[in-house]
Structure formats: C-alpha cells, structure tokens
C-alpha positions in Angstrom: 173.4 -2.6 -130.9 172.4 -3.5 -134.5 173.0 -0.7 -136.7 175.1 -1.5 -139.8 177.9 1.6 -139.9 178.1 1.3 -143.5 174.1 1.0 -144.3 174.6 5.0 -145.3 177.6 5.5 -147.4 177.1 9.5 -147.4 176.2 12.1 -144.3 175.7 15.4 -145.0 178.0 16.9 -142.8 180.1 15.8 -140.2 180.3 15.5 -136.6 181.8 18.3 -135.0 183.8 17.3 -131.8 185.9 19.2 -129.5 186.4 19.6 -125.6 185.4 23.3 -124.4 182.2 24.1 -125.7 179.2 24.0 -128.6 176.5 25.4 -129.9 173.8 24.3 -132.6 171.0 26.6 -133.9 168.9 27.5 -137.1 171.4 30.0 -138.6 174.9 29.8 -138.7 175.0 33.4 -137.5 172.8 32.9 -134.6 175.8 30.0 -133.9 178.7 32.2 -134.0 176.9 34.2 -131.6 176.4 31.7 -129.4 180.0 30.8 -129.6 181.2 34.8 -129.1 179.3 34.9 -125.8 181.4 31.2 -124.5 184.7 32.8 -125.6 183.8 35.9 -123.5 183.6 34.0 -120.4 179.9 33.2 -120.4 178.4 29.7 -119.9 175.9 27.7 -121.8 172.9 29.4 -120.6 174.5 32.7 -121.6 175.1 31.7 -124.9 171.9 30.1 -125.2 169.9 33.5 -124.6 172.5 35.4 -127.2 172.0 32.8 -129.7 168.0 32.8 -129.2 167.7 36.9 -129.3 170.0 36.5 -132.8 167.3 34.1 -134.2 164.7 36.2 -133.1 166.5 38.8 -135.7 167.5 36.7 -138.7 164.7 34.3 -138.7 161.8 36.2 -138.5 160.0 33.8 -140.7 160.2 31.2 -137.7 160.0 33.1 -134.5 160.2 36.3 -133.3 160.7 38.5 -130.1 157.0 38.1 -129.3 156.6 34.6 -129.6 157.8 31.7 -127.3 161.1 29.8 -126.1 160.2 26.4 -124.0 163.7 26.0 -122.3 165.2 23.1 -120.5 168.3 23.4 -118.7 171.1 21.2 -116.8 172.3 23.0 -114.5 176.2 21.6 -112.9 175.7 23.5 -110.1 172.4 21.8 -108.9 173.3 19.0 -111.0 169.5 18.4 -112.0 167.5 19.5 -115.0 164.9 22.6 -115.0 162.2 23.6 -117.1 161.7 27.3 -118.0 157.9 28.0 -118.7 158.9 30.1 -122.2 155.0 30.1 -122.7 152.7 33.5 -122.4 149.2 33.2 -121.8 146.3 34.3 -123.4 144.4 37.7 -122.6 142.4 37.8 -119.4 139.1 38.7 -121.7 139.5 36.0 -124.2 137.2 32.9 -123.4 134.8 30.5 -124.8 131.6 32.7 -123.8 133.7 35.9 -125.7 133.9 33.4 -129.2 130.3 32.1 -128.7 128.6 35.9 -128.7 131.0 36.5 -131.3 130.4 33.6 -133.5 134.1 32.4 -133.4 133.8 28.9 -134.1 137.9 28.3 -134.6 140.4 30.5 -133.9 142.5 31.7 -136.5 146.0 31.7 -137.1 146.7 34.9 -137.9 145.8 38.5 -136.5 145.1 39.4 -133.0 142.8 36.9 -131.3 145.5 34.1 -130.9 147.9 36.1 -129.7 149.8 35.4 -126.1 152.0 37.5 -124.1 155.3 37.5 -125.7 157.5 35.0 -123.6 161.1 35.3 -124.9 162.5 38.7 -123.0 161.0 36.9 -119.4 162.4 33.6 -120.0 165.6 34.3 -120.7 165.8 37.1 -117.9 164.6 34.3 -115.7 167.5 32.0 -117.1 169.9 34.4 -116.6 169.3 35.2 -113.7 169.1 31.5 -112.0 171.6 29.8 -114.0 173.6 32.5 -116.1 176.3 34.7 -115.7 175.7 37.2 -117.9 173.0 40.1 -118.5 171.3 41.6 -121.1 174.0 44.2 -122.3 176.4 41.3 -122.6 174.2 39.2 -124.4 171.8 41.2 -126.5 174.8 42.9 -128.4 175.3 40.0 -131.0 171.4 40.5 -132.1 171.7 44.3 -131.5 174.5 44.4 -134.2 172.4 42.3 -136.3 169.5 44.2 -136.7 171.1 47.4 -136.7 173.8 47.0 -139.6 171.7 44.4 -141.4 172.3 40.9 -142.2 171.6 38.6 -145.9 168.3 37.7 -146.6 168.4 34.1 -146.8 165.7 31.7 -149.2 163.3 31.3 -146.4 162.8 34.6 -145.5 162.6 35.7 -149.0 159.9 33.1 -149.7 157.8 34.2 -146.7 158.1 37.2 -147.8 156.8 36.5 -151.2 153.7 34.9 -149.8 153.1 37.7 -147.7 153.0 39.9 -150.7 150.7 37.5 -152.8 148.5 37.5 -150.0 147.2 40.9 -151.5 147.5 42.8 -147.9 150.2 44.3 -146.7 150.8 46.7 -143.7 153.2 49.6 -143.8 154.7 48.5 -140.5 156.0 45.4 -141.9 157.0 46.8 -145.4 159.2 49.3 -144.1 161.8 46.8 -142.4 161.1 43.9 -144.5 159.8 45.1 -148.0 161.2 48.5 -148.6 159.9 50.5 -151.7 157.4 47.8 -152.1 159.9 45.1 -153.3 161.0 41.8 -151.8 164.6 41.7 -151.5 166.5 39.7 -153.6 168.6 36.7 -151.6 171.6 38.1 -150.0 170.2 42.0 -150.0 170.6 43.2 -146.6 168.0 43.5 -144.3 168.3 46.3 -141.3 165.8 46.3 -138.5 166.6 49.3 -136.7 163.2 49.6 -134.5 164.2 45.8 -133.0 167.7 47.2 -132.2 166.4 50.2 -130.8 163.7 47.8 -128.9 166.7 45.5 -127.0 168.8 48.6 -126.8 165.8 49.9 -124.4 166.3 46.5 -122.3 169.9 47.4 -122.1 169.2 50.5 -121.0 167.0 49.2 -118.6 169.2 46.7 -117.0 172.0 49.3 -116.8 169.6 51.3 -114.3 168.7 48.3 -112.4 172.0 46.8 -112.3 173.6 49.6 -109.8 172.5 47.1 -107.1 173.3 43.4 -108.7 173.2 41.8 -111.8 169.4 40.3 -110.9 168.1 43.5 -110.4 169.6 44.6 -113.4 167.5 41.8 -115.3 164.4 42.6 -113.1 164.6 46.0 -114.5 164.9 45.2 -117.9 162.1 42.6 -117.5 159.9 45.4 -116.4 161.0 47.7 -119.3 159.5 45.1 -121.6 156.0 44.1 -119.5 155.1 47.0 -117.5 156.6 49.7 -119.3 157.1 51.6 -122.3 157.1 48.7 -124.8 154.2 46.9 -123.3 152.3 50.4 -123.5 152.9 50.6 -127.2 152.2 47.2 -128.1 148.9 47.6 -126.1 148.2 50.8 -127.9 148.8 49.7 -131.3 146.7 46.4 -131.4 143.9 48.3 -129.7 143.9 51.5 -132.4 144.6 49.1 -135.1 142.3 46.5 -135.8 143.3 43.9 -138.7 141.5 41.4 -140.7 142.5 38.1 -140.1 142.3 34.4 -142.4 138.5 34.4 -141.3 137.8 37.5 -143.2 136.9 39.5 -139.7 138.4 42.5 -138.5 139.4 42.5 -134.7 141.5 45.0 -132.3 143.8 43.0 -129.7 142.2 41.2 -126.7 145.5 41.6 -124.6 145.8 44.5 -122.0 148.6 45.7 -119.9 147.5 44.0 -117.0 147.7 40.9 -119.1 151.8 41.8 -119.8 152.3 42.8 -116.6 150.8 40.1 -114.6 152.7 37.3 -116.2 156.2 35.8 -115.2 158.6 33.2 -117.0 158.4 30.0 -114.2 160.8 27.5 -113.4 159.3 24.1 -113.2 160.0 20.3 -112.9 160.3 18.8 -116.0 159.0 15.6 -117.1 160.9 12.3 -116.8 161.5 8.7 -117.6 163.8 6.1 -117.8 164.7 4.8 -121.3 167.5 2.0 -121.5 170.0 3.8 -119.4 169.2 7.5 -119.9 166.6 9.6 -118.0 165.1 11.6 -120.7 163.6 15.1 -119.9 160.8 17.2 -121.6 159.1 20.2 -120.7 155.4 19.9 -119.1 152.5 19.2 -120.7 151.9 23.2 -121.9 153.6 21.6 -124.2 153.3 18.4 -126.5 156.7 16.9 -124.7 155.3 14.3 -122.9 154.2 12.7 -126.0 157.6 12.0 -126.8 157.9 10.2 -123.3 155.0 8.2 -123.8 155.7 7.3 -127.5 159.2 5.8 -125.8 157.2 4.1 -123.0 155.4 2.1 -125.6 158.4 1.4 -127.8 160.6 0.1 -124.9 157.7 -2.6 -124.9 159.2 -3.9 -128.4 162.6 -5.7 -129.1 163.3 -3.0 -131.5 167.0 -4.0 -132.5 165.6 -7.5 -133.4 162.6 -5.9 -135.5 165.6 -4.2 -137.3 165.9 -0.3 -138.2 163.9 1.0 -140.8 162.1 -2.1 -141.9 158.8 -2.3 -142.9 157.6 -3.9 -139.3 159.6 -1.3 -137.6 158.0 1.7 -139.2 154.8 0.1 -139.0 155.6 -0.3 -135.2 156.7 3.4 -135.0 153.8 4.9 -136.7 151.3 3.0 -134.8 152.8 3.4 -131.2 152.9 7.3 -132.0 148.9 7.3 -133.0 148.5 6.0 -129.7 150.9 8.5 -127.9 149.0 11.6 -130.0 145.7 10.4 -129.0 146.4 10.9 -125.7 147.8 14.2 -126.2 144.7 15.1 -127.5 142.3 13.3 -124.7 144.6 14.7 -121.8 147.5 17.1 -122.2 146.7 21.3 -121.3 148.1 23.7 -118.9 148.4 22.0 -115.9 147.5 24.7 -113.9 144.2 24.5 -115.7 143.6 20.9 -116.7 144.0 17.8 -114.5 146.7 15.8 -116.5 146.8 12.2 -115.4 150.9 11.6 -116.4 151.6 9.8 -113.5 149.4 7.2 -115.2 150.0 8.0 -119.2 154.1 7.6 -118.6 153.6 4.6 -116.5 155.4 1.1 -117.4 152.1 -0.5 -117.1 149.6 1.6 -118.6 151.9 1.7 -122.0 152.3 -2.0 -121.8 148.7 -2.3 -121.9 148.5 0.4 -124.6 151.0 -1.6 -126.6 148.0 -4.5 -127.3 146.1 -1.8 -129.5 148.5 -2.0 -132.1 147.5 -4.4 -134.7 149.0 -5.6 -138.1 147.4 -3.2 -140.3 147.4 0.4 -140.1 144.3 2.0 -137.4 141.9 4.7 -138.8 140.8 5.4 -135.3 141.9 8.2 -133.3 141.9 6.0 -129.7 142.9 7.1 -126.5 143.8 4.8 -123.6 141.2 4.4 -120.5 142.7 6.5 -117.6 139.4 6.9 -115.3 135.5 6.2 -116.4 134.9 6.9 -119.9 136.8 8.0 -122.7 135.1 11.0 -124.0 133.4 11.6 -127.5 135.5 14.7 -128.5 138.9 12.5 -127.9 137.9 9.8 -130.9 137.3 13.2 -133.1 139.5 14.4 -135.9 136.7 16.9 -136.7 137.9 20.3 -134.4 135.4 22.8 -135.8 132.2 20.4 -135.6 133.1 19.9 -132.1 133.7 23.4 -131.6 130.7 24.4 -132.8 128.6 21.9 -131.1 130.2 22.9 -128.0 129.4 26.4 -128.4 126.0 25.9 -129.9 126.8 27.5 -133.0 125.4 26.7 -136.4 127.6 28.4 -139.2 126.4 26.7 -141.9 128.1 24.6 -144.1 132.0 23.8 -143.2 134.7 25.4 -144.9 136.4 23.2 -147.6 140.0 23.4 -146.5 142.7 22.6 -148.6 145.2 21.6 -145.9 148.7 22.2 -147.8 147.0 25.7 -149.2 146.5 27.4 -146.0 149.3 28.4 -144.0 149.1 31.5 -142.0 152.7 31.5 -140.3 156.2 30.2 -140.0 157.8 27.4 -138.7 160.1 27.2 -135.7 164.1 27.1 -135.1 165.6 25.3 -132.1 169.0 25.7 -130.5 171.4 23.7 -127.9 174.3 25.0 -125.5 177.6 23.0 -124.0 180.0 24.5 -121.8 183.2 23.4 -120.3 181.6 23.7 -116.7 179.0 21.0 -117.7 175.9 23.0 -118.3 173.4 21.6 -121.0 170.5 24.3 -122.8 168.0 22.6 -125.3 165.6 25.3 -126.5 163.0 25.7 -128.7 162.3 29.3 -130.0 159.2 30.1 -132.1 155.8 32.0 -132.8 155.7 35.8 -133.1 157.0 35.1 -137.0 155.8 37.3 -139.8 152.2 36.1 -141.1 149.7 37.6 -143.8 147.4 39.2 -141.4 149.8 39.5 -138.4 151.5 43.4 -138.5 154.8 44.2 -137.2 153.9 46.8 -134.2 155.1 50.0 -135.1 158.4 51.6 -133.8 159.1 47.8 -132.0 160.4 46.0 -134.9 158.3 42.7 -134.5 154.6 41.2 -134.6 153.2 39.8 -132.1 152.7 35.7 -132.0 149.6 33.4 -132.8 150.3 30.6 -130.1 146.4 30.8 -129.2 145.4 29.1 -132.4 146.4 26.0 -130.7 143.4 26.1 -127.9 139.8 24.0 -128.4 136.6 26.0 -128.0 134.8 22.9 -126.5 135.2 23.6 -122.3 135.3 19.9 -121.7 138.4 19.2 -123.6 141.8 19.7 -122.1 143.7 22.8 -123.8 140.5 24.5 -123.8 140.5 28.4 -124.1 140.1 30.4 -121.0 141.7 33.8 -119.9 145.4 33.8 -118.9 146.0 30.0 -119.3 148.9 28.6 -121.7 148.0 26.9 -124.9 149.3 23.6 -125.3 152.5 24.2 -128.0 153.8 21.9 -130.1 157.5 23.1 -129.3 159.7 20.7 -127.4 163.3 20.7 -126.4 164.8 17.5 -124.7 167.7 16.7 -123.0 168.9 13.2 -121.7 171.3 12.4 -118.7 173.1 9.1 -118.2 174.3 8.2 -114.6 172.9 11.8 -113.7 175.3 14.0 -115.7 174.1 15.8 -118.9 174.5 13.4 -121.6 172.3 15.0 -124.7 170.3 18.1 -125.8 168.3 17.8 -129.4 165.5 19.5 -130.8 163.8 20.4 -134.0 161.5 22.7 -135.9 158.0 21.3 -137.4 155.0 21.8 -135.5 153.4 18.6 -134.9 156.2 16.6 -136.4 158.4 17.5 -133.6 158.5 14.9 -131.3 158.1 12.3 -134.5 161.3 13.5 -135.8 163.7 14.1 -132.5 162.0 10.5 -131.3 163.6 8.7 -134.6 167.0 10.3 -134.1 167.2 9.4 -130.4 166.4 5.9 -131.5 169.1 5.8 -134.1 171.5 7.3 -131.9 170.6 5.5 -128.5 169.3 2.0 -129.7 171.1 1.4 -133.3 174.1 3.1 -132.5 174.2 5.8 -135.1 176.5 8.6 -134.7 174.8 12.0 -134.3 174.8 13.1 -137.8 173.8 9.7 -139.1 171.0 9.7 -136.5 169.8 13.2 -137.9 170.4 12.0 -141.5 168.7 8.8 -141.6 165.3 8.5 -143.4 162.5 9.0 -141.4 158.8 9.5 -141.3 156.1 11.6 -139.4 152.3 10.8 -139.4 149.2 13.1 -139.3 146.8 10.9 -137.6 145.3 13.9 -135.5 143.9 17.1 -135.4 146.7 19.6 -136.5 147.8 21.9 -133.8 147.4 24.7 -136.0 144.9 26.5 -138.4 142.3 25.0 -139.6 143.0 22.1 -137.4 143.0 19.3 -139.7 144.1 16.0 -139.6 144.3 13.0 -141.7 143.3 9.6 -140.6 146.0 7.1 -141.4 148.1 9.7 -143.0 151.8 9.4 -143.0 154.8 11.1 -145.1 158.1 9.0 -145.5 161.2 10.6 -146.6 162.2 9.6 -150.8 165.1 7.7 -149.6 162.6 4.7 -148.0 163.0 1.9 -150.0 160.1 1.2 -152.7 159.6 -2.2 -151.3 159.0 -0.9 -147.4 156.6 1.7 -149.0 154.7 -0.6 -150.6 154.4 -3.2 -147.5 153.0 0.0 -145.8 150.5 0.9 -147.9 149.4 -3.2 -147.7 149.2 -2.5 -144.1 146.3 0.3 -145.0 148.8 3.0 -144.5 148.0 6.2 -146.5 151.3 6.9 -147.1 153.1 10.3 -149.2 156.3 10.0 -150.3 158.6 13.3 -149.8 161.6 14.5 -151.0 164.7 13.0 -149.6 166.1 14.9 -146.7 162.8 16.7 -146.2 161.4 15.5 -143.2 162.7 17.0 -139.9 165.5 19.5 -139.3 167.1 18.3 -136.0 170.0 19.4 -134.1 171.6 17.8 -131.5 175.1 18.1 -128.9 176.1 15.0 -126.8 178.5 15.3 -123.8 180.5 12.6 -123.0 181.8 12.4 -119.7 183.3 8.6 -119.9 185.5 10.0 -123.0 186.6 12.9 -120.9 184.3 15.5 -121.9 184.2 14.7 -125.5 181.6 17.0 -127.2 179.8 16.1 -130.4 177.6 18.3 -132.5 175.6 18.1 -135.3 172.6 19.8 -137.5 170.5 19.2 -140.3 171.6 20.5 -143.5 167.6 20.5 -144.7 167.2 24.1 -145.7 170.9 24.8 -145.3 170.7 27.5 -142.5 171.2 25.2 -139.2 174.7 24.8 -138.2 176.4 23.3 -135.2 179.9 24.9 -134.0 182.3 23.6 -131.8 185.4 24.6 -129.9 
C-alpha cells in the first residue's frame, strides 16, 4: 500500500478501538441508545433498530418514522449478508396515466403526490424477528424517552425550521411540535414530541398483547397496528381530508389508501456483490443506487490505482470519469426489479467493465454515455433533461420549461446513517432517510411525523426503468454497505448525501482498502463528487461535467482538472460527505475500529 501515513498531519477525531461492540450514527444520542441496548444484552440488530428510531425522533430534519431505511445485515448465525427492503411502494392509483390526465409533468419533491408507504416500522419488525433478540418494547424505549422528555435542538434542525418558516406557509400540526407559539426554538432549547412518543407506545402495547404467544407474534401484532390498524387509518384520513399545496403551486390530497398500507410488507432479499481485491463487497439491489458503487469499483479495478497515486490529478480524473459511466448505467438500467428488467449480471461483470474503461479519455466527457447491454441505447438514457423527456412521453405541452435555480430549490432534508457491530460477530449497515420535515409536507395530526417524498425519484416516461407505476418502489439513493473478508464481517459503512452517497463512500473505501488509511483518515481525506447525471431529487437537474472538490485539494490539481475540461466548483474543507464506518478484524482477535465524520458535528462513533 502506497499511502504516506504522514501526508495528512491532522485528523478530526481518533479512531475508536475496542473488543466488545460499537455503534456509529448521525447523532451522538442515537449512538448512545444503540450502546445502551448492547449493554442490556441485545445484539447488533437490536441496537440498530433502537438507533434508527432515535434518529427518527432527534434528526427529523433528515429522516422520520414515515421514511425509508434500506438495511444490510451480516448474520453470524447464517454466516452471510442479507438485504432488507426498507423502501415503501407508491399508491396503487398513482401512475403515469393519472399524471397525464392531471397535467403533472414532474413529480414534486414535497406534498402528498410523492408519498410512499412508510417503511421503518415494517423493516425493523422484520429485522428483529429474523435476526434480533428483542422486541419493540425494548428497542423503542430510548426513542420514546427522547420524544417524551425532549432533546436539545441542534443547529441543523434549527436551520430546517427557519427555512420552513421563511417559506411563508406553515401547518398547525407541525408548528405545535416544532415551533410552539410560532417561534423557531433556539439551539439548545428542548423539543418535545408527545404525539410521536404515543405512536411508538401504541406499537409497544400491540406487541405486548401479541407477545403472549411468542416474540415473533408480538412483532407481527405491532406491525399490524401500524399498517393495518389505527395508525394507518389516522394517516389516510388526514391526507384525504387535508389537501396541501406542493412546490408546483397546486393542491392535491393524498393518493395512498388503506389497502396500499395493509398489503405492503418489508422483504429480505439477496444483496448484490462483487469481489474487489480480496473483499466481497455487498450492496442492496437496484431498488437503490447501490449497484452503482459496485460497478464503479469494477471499472476502477482495471486501473493500477496505487501506481497512479492517491488524489493526483490523474487519479481524480479517472475517478470522476469512471463515476460518470457507472451513473449513466444507473439512469439507463436501474429500477425496482419487481417491475424492471435490470441486467446486473452484465453490468457488474469484469468483461463489461473492462470494455467500459475504454470510454475514459484524457479530457472530461460532457456526454451521458451508458453502456450497450443489448440492442440500441435508448435516447432517454443520454438526456440530462428529465422534464422534457417526461413531457414528450406524456404528450404534454406545458409551455416554457421552468427556470430552476438548482441551488435555491430544496424541498426536503438529507439522510442519516448508522452501523453496528456486536461481540457475536453480527454487523449492520443501515441508511435511514425520508419522512423528514419539508416545506409542504405537514406532520400528521396526533402521530408526530410527516409522510415521506421518495416518489419524486420516479420518471414519467414509461419506457424508462424507474418509471412510475402503482405499488412500485422508487429507486432510492440510500445505500448502506458491508464488506466481508474470507466470509467474515469486515467493514460496515455509509453516509448521507443523496446522489453523492456512492461517491463519497467509494473514496472512503479506496482510501482504506487500497491506500491503507485508517478509518478516520479515510473519512477525513479530501474528496470530490460529480453532478454529471439527472439528480434523483426535484427538480431533477444535472450539470454536465460538474464536479465539486473539497477545498483542501491543492490548487495545481484543481487547475489540472479544469484544463481537462471539468467544470470544477471548490467547496469548503471537509464539506463533501459524512461517512461513518466500523471494521471488525478477525485476524486481530476481533479488534473493532470505528469512526465518524466530524462534518456537521452530530455524527459519532461509540465503542466498548
């Protein structure tokens, strides 16, 4: 490994090393909750569930109970990795024909149209039943306490609430919890969410009644209480009786109905995997962008990265250009495999990606260039213009296209991430998101949370993968990662960041595995992200050739990238990415190492 350990004379935090267990997450209080469960005798799955529900409560700016939570689990008992589909589906009645009839040419990023069935409750109930040792009555207790007793408001949440008030349109159900008396709380003020606490208590009560037979039947009863009982009924009644105006300026009532809730179930699936230099790297299937990471790795594996050198001009150019190829294939081929024929056997193959390497030139590409799997590359796959493609497919002529200011339109939050490892050898990587506080997505009365908006990621061209259809999972950007070594769990990792998630994590992964950096060095090292594809988020704009680099990248490297034709924007130091990770080294007597990005100041790793 060629990395010079003295290249960076400063890291933001130490690597935490221990022997028993570890938790990382997007808030120190949620990490503490996970540790609490582990100290009570729970395993990594129990701890992950507790951590996730705490994040729902204390990071409502970035995730919520009605959002999504794609999850990877390494089961020590089964000695393998599983993916849990923590993504809800769209309403059965919400389809492309409906959009055409109602003159909708792009799915908004807020309001009720993009809402999908909330996934966290069903996902964690399934994870606990299959891999855990506890029930909701145990793992929900820390979240109930935080909601009931309150937590100190942090800077990110205050900023979200300030933006919400500046929008000029507020909702009483949101205000009474997060902005009492019409005033945004100061940093450090206490936020109390009794409604959310009561919602979680209802799950525990239902579980207690059903648990008389077994732990599993208790979890099933709690799931029924959410999706097939009073909670679902409250959600549907609220969104049907209270239409909201979304970012488009039009008002719609909710499309979801009771059957959409009652018939949805989380599923355990086989993850996608490739071997990269001695590690088996696992990602969720193509209902996330996860395989993009694997394909990007497969292309990079055709280069001698150590010889090229870490973060040299050539290295960053190759990283950027190979990323463009992987993301072009994401746009051309990825979607819910229950609906779309996704040729991952080809896209992840060595021969295909060796051929893709030949597309990388010395100068920056301004084209979106998916690979040819069979037949002809469809026209839509080379376009950055989502609205025009939608309109053409729908046969709609809505006049002049909106002049979106990409940096000025933001309808929702970001994401959080968590990792857990226990002394039994279980490992979890999970990426909660969605269901966040948004300008035009009100908190559901008496429940304490808003619905999510993941459906904004659908296209309205029926010829495309990831095109809107009733009861289909949108291709989520959320993408946890796990790597194993010799069949044993080695690394759990992930990050917030929307479309950039696969980009910041792949640089972290290469920093650690190829260049020998420890976890914190790998997280802290300067990096870059591209915007050379349609954004997954409203208003779905892309920037051909666009790349943002960390402000610590040397000026001569930046100049070299510009000379190659890249449209470089320089960000602040440490501003790109928020990776957290845990490693478990069997060859070092089970040494656990963990680290979290200091960007934002809330994410923390805690170990014992």
